[in-house]
C-alpha positions in Angstrom: 125.5 85.8 103.2 121.8 86.3 102.9 121.9 85.4 99.2 123.5 82.1 100.0 121.0 81.3 102.7 118.1 82.3 100.5 119.3 80.2 97.6 119.8 77.1 99.8 116.4 77.6 101.4 114.6 77.9 98.1 116.4 74.8 96.6 115.7 72.7 99.7 112.1 73.8 100.0 111.5 72.8 96.4 113.2 69.4 96.7 112.0 68.4 100.1 108.8 70.3 100.8 109.5 70.3 104.5 110.9 73.8 104.9 108.0 76.2 105.7 109.6 79.6 106.7 112.9 81.4 106.5 113.2 84.0 109.3 116.2 86.3 109.5 117.0 87.6 113.0 117.7 91.3 112.7 117.8 94.6 114.6 115.8 97.8 114.3 117.2 101.0 112.8 117.1 102.5 116.3 119.1 99.7 117.8 121.6 99.7 115.0 122.2 103.5 115.4 123.4 102.8 119.0 126.5 101.1 117.6 128.2 103.9 115.8 131.6 102.2 116.0 130.4 99.4 113.6 128.4 99.6 110.4 125.0 98.1 111.1 121.9 98.5 109.0 118.8 97.9 111.0 115.4 97.0 109.6 112.9 99.7 108.9 109.4 99.4 110.5 108.1 98.2 107.0 110.7 95.4 106.9 109.9 94.0 110.3 107.6 91.0 110.1 107.7 89.6 113.6 108.5 91.3 116.9 108.6 88.9 119.8 109.2 89.7 123.5 112.0 87.5 124.9 112.3 86.3 128.5 115.5 86.2 130.6 116.2 82.6 129.5 116.3 83.8 125.9 118.5 86.7 126.8 120.9 84.4 128.6 121.0 82.1 125.5 121.9 85.1 123.4 124.8 85.9 125.7 126.0 82.3 125.5 125.8 82.4 121.7 128.0 85.6 121.7 130.6 83.6 123.7 130.9 81.3 120.7 132.6 84.1 118.7 136.0 83.5 120.4 138.0 85.6 117.9 135.7 88.6 118.6 135.6 88.1 122.4 137.5 91.4 123.1 135.3 93.4 120.7 132.1 91.9 122.2 133.3 92.7 125.7 134.3 96.2 124.7 131.0 96.9 122.9 128.9 96.1 125.9 126.4 94.2 123.7 126.0 91.4 126.3 124.7 94.0 128.8 122.4 95.6 126.3 120.5 92.7 124.6 117.1 94.0 123.6 114.0 92.4 125.2 112.4 92.1 121.8 113.5 89.8 119.0 113.0 91.2 115.5 112.7 89.0 112.4 112.2 89.5 108.7 110.4 86.7 106.9 111.5 85.7 103.4 108.9 85.7 100.6 105.9 85.9 102.8 102.9 88.2 102.8 102.5 90.1 106.1 98.9 91.0 106.4 98.1 90.4 109.2 101.7 89.8 110.5 102.3 86.6 112.4 102.6 86.9 116.2 105.7 84.6 116.3 108.1 83.0 113.8 106.0 79.8 114.1 102.5 81.4 114.0 100.5 80.0 111.1 102.8 77.0 110.4 101.2 73.6 110.2 102.4 71.0 112.7 104.3 68.1 111.3 
């Protein structure tokens, strides 16, 4: 799936010039290890480009987003993921230098 998103991003960025950053929401290796019942590969410390603290409104939005996966509702409930949403959002940025790393996914982007 990442390959399709990356290809679409690169093509649209070249054609339109308005796309500035592709950020993938991910999880850390430590968080992924908590879910032994499903194969998850978390990002290593070197792969993480942005780490942002989220507030309760963000956490609630993530819970509502999980409700959209109707066919996985039973698995989501069983996993307890909605009770264990991390208070930090982790992102990997595509094709960007990270020195110094941005403070947020929009840090350093010009306003339109």
